[in-house]
C-alpha positions as CSV (number, residue, x, y, z in Angstrom):
1,M,0.0,0.0,0.0
2,S,1.3,3.4,-0.9
3,V,2.2,5.5,2.1
4,S,1.0,8.9,0.9
5,R,-1.6,10.4,3.3
6,L,-1.0,13.2,5.7
7,A,-3.3,15.5,7.7
8,V,-3.6,18.0,10.5
9,W,-5.7,17.1,13.5
10,G,-7.2,19.3,16.2
11,D,-10.3,20.9,17.6
12,P,-11.2,23.3,16.2
13,I,-9.5,22.7,12.9
14,A,-11.5,24.5,10.2
15,H,-9.2,27.6,10.5
16,S,-6.0,25.7,10.1
17,K,-3.6,26.9,7.4
18,S,-1.6,23.6,7.5
19,P,-3.3,22.1,4.4
20,A,-2.4,25.1,2.3
21,L,1.2,25.2,3.6
22,H,1.9,21.5,3.2
23,S,0.1,21.1,-0.1
24,A,2.2,23.9,-1.6
25,A,5.4,22.1,-0.4
26,I,4.2,18.7,-1.8
27,R,3.6,20.3,-5.2
28,V,7.0,21.8,-5.4
29,L,8.6,18.6,-4.3
30,G,6.7,16.6,-6.9
31,L,5.4,14.1,-4.4
32,D,2.3,11.9,-4.9
33,W,1.0,12.7,-1.4
34,E,-2.2,14.3,-0.1
35,Y,-2.6,16.4,3.0
36,G,-6.0,17.0,4.6
37,R,-7.5,18.0,7.9
38,R,-9.7,16.3,10.5
39,Q,-11.5,17.5,13.6
40,V,-10.4,15.3,16.5
41,D,-10.8,16.2,20.1
42,A,-8.8,15.0,23.1
43,G,-11.2,12.3,23.9
44,G,-11.3,10.9,20.4
45,F,-7.6,10.9,19.7
46,N,-6.8,7.3,20.7
47,A,-9.5,5.7,18.7
48,A,-8.8,7.9,15.6
49,F,-5.0,7.2,15.9
50,H,-5.4,3.4,16.2
51,D,-7.8,3.4,13.2
52,L,-5.1,4.6,10.8
53,D,-3.9,2.2,8.2
54,D,-0.6,1.8,6.4
55,S,-1.4,4.5,3.8
56,W,-0.7,7.1,6.5
57,R,2.7,8.7,6.5
58,G,2.3,11.3,9.2
59,L,0.2,13.8,11.2
60,S,0.5,17.4,12.3
61,L,-1.1,18.0,15.7
62,T,-2.6,21.2,17.0
63,M,-4.5,22.0,20.2
64,P,-5.7,20.1,22.2
65,L,-3.8,17.0,20.9
66,K,-0.1,17.7,21.6
67,E,0.0,15.8,24.9
68,Q,-1.9,12.8,23.4
69,A,0.5,12.8,20.5
70,F,3.4,12.8,22.9
71,R,2.1,9.6,24.6
72,A,1.4,8.0,21.2
73,A,5.1,8.4,20.1
74,V,7.4,5.5,20.8
75,R,10.5,7.7,20.4
76,R,10.7,11.6,20.6
77,D,13.2,14.3,19.7
78,R,14.8,16.4,22.4
79,H,12.4,19.3,22.0
80,A,9.4,17.0,22.5
81,E,11.0,15.4,25.5
82,L,11.7,18.8,27.1
83,T,8.3,20.3,26.5
84,G,6.1,17.2,26.8
85,A,4.4,18.2,23.6
86,V,4.5,16.6,20.1
87,N,3.1,18.5,17.1
88,T,4.4,16.1,14.4
89,L,4.1,12.3,14.2
90,L,6.0,10.3,11.6
91,L,4.1,7.0,11.4
92,G,5.3,3.5,10.8
93,E,6.0,0.5,12.9
94,T,7.6,2.9,15.5
95,P,5.8,6.2,15.6
96,L,8.2,9.1,16.0
97,G,7.3,12.3,17.8
98,F,8.7,15.8,17.2
99,N,8.1,19.3,18.4
100,T,8.8,21.7,15.6
101,D,7.4,24.7,17.4
102,V,10.7,25.3,19.2
103,G,12.6,25.5,16.0
104,G,9.8,27.5,14.4
105,I,10.2,30.2,17.0
106,V,14.0,30.3,16.6
107,D,13.7,30.4,12.8
108,A,11.0,33.1,12.8
109,F,13.2,35.4,15.0
110,A,16.2,34.7,12.9
111,E,14.3,35.6,9.7
112,H,13.6,39.0,11.2
113,G,17.3,39.5,12.2
114,V,17.1,38.4,15.8
115,R,19.4,35.5,16.5
116,S,20.4,35.9,20.1
117,A,19.1,37.2,23.4
118,E,20.4,37.5,27.0
119,R,17.1,38.3,28.6
120,A,13.6,37.2,27.5
121,R,10.0,37.5,28.5
122,I,7.2,35.0,27.9
123,L,3.6,36.2,28.1
124,G,1.3,33.4,29.0
125,A,1.8,30.0,30.6
126,G,-0.2,27.7,28.3
127,A,0.8,24.9,26.1
128,T,3.1,26.9,23.8
129,A,4.9,28.6,26.6
130,S,7.2,25.6,27.2
131,S,8.2,25.6,23.5
132,A,8.9,29.4,23.8
133,L,11.0,28.9,26.8
134,V,13.2,26.2,25.2
135,A,13.5,28.4,22.1
136,V,14.7,31.6,23.8
137,A,17.1,29.5,26.0
138,E,18.6,28.1,22.7
139,M,19.0,31.7,21.6
140,G,21.2,32.3,24.6
141,A,18.7,33.7,27.1
142,Q,19.9,33.2,30.7
143,R,17.2,35.1,32.5
144,I,13.6,34.5,31.4
145,D,10.6,36.4,32.9
146,V,7.3,34.5,32.6
147,R,4.1,36.4,33.1
148,A,0.8,34.7,33.6
149,R,-2.7,35.6,34.8
150,R,-2.4,32.8,37.4
151,P,1.4,32.6,38.2
152,E,0.9,29.4,40.3
153,R,0.1,27.6,37.0
154,A,3.6,28.4,35.6
155,E,5.6,26.3,38.1
156,A,6.3,23.7,35.4
157,L,8.1,26.5,33.5
158,R,10.4,27.2,36.4
159,V,11.2,23.5,36.6
160,L,11.9,23.4,32.9
161,G,14.2,26.4,33.3
162,E,16.2,24.4,35.9
163,Q,16.6,21.6,33.5
164,L,17.9,24.0,30.9
165,G,20.2,25.8,33.3
166,V,18.5,29.2,33.0
167,E,16.9,31.4,35.6
168,V,13.1,31.6,35.3
169,T,11.0,34.1,37.3
170,V,7.2,34.0,37.3
171,D,4.9,36.9,38.0
172,G,1.5,38.3,37.1
173,F,0.8,40.8,34.3
174,A,0.4,43.7,36.7
175,A,4.0,43.7,37.9
176,G,6.5,46.2,36.5
177,A,8.3,45.2,33.3
178,A,12.1,45.3,33.3
179,P,13.8,45.6,29.9
180,V,14.4,42.4,27.9
181,D,15.8,41.6,24.5
182,V,12.9,39.5,23.2
183,T,9.3,38.8,24.1
184,V,7.3,35.8,23.0
185,A,3.6,36.2,23.5
186,T,1.8,32.8,23.8
187,L,-1.6,34.3,24.6
188,P,-4.8,33.3,22.7
189,G,-5.7,35.3,19.6
190,G,-7.7,38.3,20.6
191,A,-6.3,38.5,24.1
192,V,-5.9,42.1,25.4
193,L,-3.5,43.1,28.2
194,E,-4.1,46.3,30.2
195,D,-0.4,46.9,30.3
196,S,0.5,46.3,26.7
197,A,2.2,49.7,26.4
198,A,4.5,48.9,29.3
199,F,5.5,45.5,28.0
200,A,6.0,47.1,24.5
201,A,8.3,49.8,25.9
202,A,10.6,47.3,27.7
203,G,10.0,44.2,25.6
204,G,12.6,44.3,22.8
205,S,11.6,42.3,19.7
206,L,8.2,40.7,19.9
207,L,7.1,37.3,18.4
208,D,3.3,36.9,18.9
209,V,2.4,33.3,18.1
210,A,-1.2,34.2,17.6
211,Y,-2.0,35.0,14.0
212,A,-5.8,35.4,14.0
213,P,-6.9,38.1,14.3
214,W,-3.9,40.0,13.0
215,P,-2.5,42.3,14.0
216,S,-3.2,41.2,17.6
217,A,-3.8,43.9,20.2
218,L,-0.4,43.3,21.6
219,A,1.4,43.5,18.2
220,A,-0.5,46.8,17.5
221,A,0.9,48.3,20.6
222,W,4.5,47.4,19.7
223,P,6.8,49.3,17.3
224,G,6.1,47.8,13.9
225,D,9.8,47.1,13.0
226,E,10.2,45.1,16.3
227,V,7.3,42.7,15.6
228,T,7.7,39.1,14.2
229,P,4.2,37.9,13.3
230,G,2.9,34.5,14.4
231,H,2.5,33.6,10.7
232,S,6.3,33.4,10.5
233,M,6.5,30.9,13.3
234,L,3.7,28.9,11.6
235,L,5.6,28.9,8.3
236,H,8.9,27.8,9.8
237,Q,7.5,25.1,12.1
238,A,5.6,23.7,9.0
239,L,8.8,23.7,7.0
240,R,10.4,21.6,9.7
241,Q,7.4,19.3,9.6
242,V,7.9,18.8,5.9
243,R,11.5,17.9,6.5
244,V,10.2,15.2,9.0
245,F,7.7,13.8,6.5
246,V,10.3,13.7,3.7
247,H,13.6,12.8,5.6
248,G,12.6,11.8,9.1
249,S,14.3,14.7,10.8
250,P,13.4,18.4,11.3
251,L,17.1,19.3,10.8
252,H,17.6,17.6,7.4
253,E,17.1,20.3,4.8
254,L,15.1,19.7,1.7
255,G,16.5,19.9,-1.8
256,D,15.9,23.4,-3.2
257,E,14.4,24.4,0.2
258,A,14.3,28.1,-0.8
259,T,11.8,27.3,-3.5
260,V,9.7,25.2,-1.2
261,L,9.7,27.9,1.5
262,A,8.7,30.6,-1.1
263,A,5.8,28.5,-2.2
264,M,4.6,27.9,1.3
265,R,4.9,31.6,2.1
266,T,2.8,32.4,-0.9
267,A,0.2,29.9,0.2
268,L,0.1,31.4,3.7
269,E,-0.9,34.9,2.3
270,V,0.6,36.7,5.3
271,P,-1.0,40.1,5.9
272,S,1.0,43.1,6.8
273,L,1.1,44.6,10.3
274,S,-0.5,47.9,9.2
């Protein structure tokens, strides 16, 4: 049986741009693959996963399925192990799990000229915050300020910081904002912070992982030339997923990758900040 099927799963899923991104890459690469989408909630993941046949090559996972995908993987890459989250499954006799969100954040910053940071701030303590923390640590951040509506829920990020050998402090949104080099906002799309101006004034370069609606309220408060849109992270984490589906590793570059990336960028139809 030809192994040619791929899809993104999540709940909700109708808004997902993954089918457009991956289909563009598949066309450029000349592969006889198809990439779709399926609405799967947390309770339905196991049944849906075990119902897959040999025609399936891999899955992209979005919320709320990254923890379920982590458990489904027999082996995982370092980023998945650190964060406890898998957003990419390469299927076969031994399902392999990857977290390409970490690399997607690093690549998105780099594309906008930001390759290193000594101090960083993460806004929000949800599922994406752990990937953001690993990403900024890999960019060189030694001190990371985490802000959450309920700081007590961010204790796992402090523990993760200890694993990575970086200092993580946790506070609420109302506390003062000391200057940092980069800020990663992991808040839901449409979230509004009362102190957006204060965070913008001391926040360095912003990557807001939310991309709908765009610009987010936070991005609109930031100097435009200091904003990396969430679309950029989405694009680069998807490119790393394509590498996984083609080569089995998010680090193994594709042939003529620049052409693949350009086609994916066109498919994404990224709006401007203005």
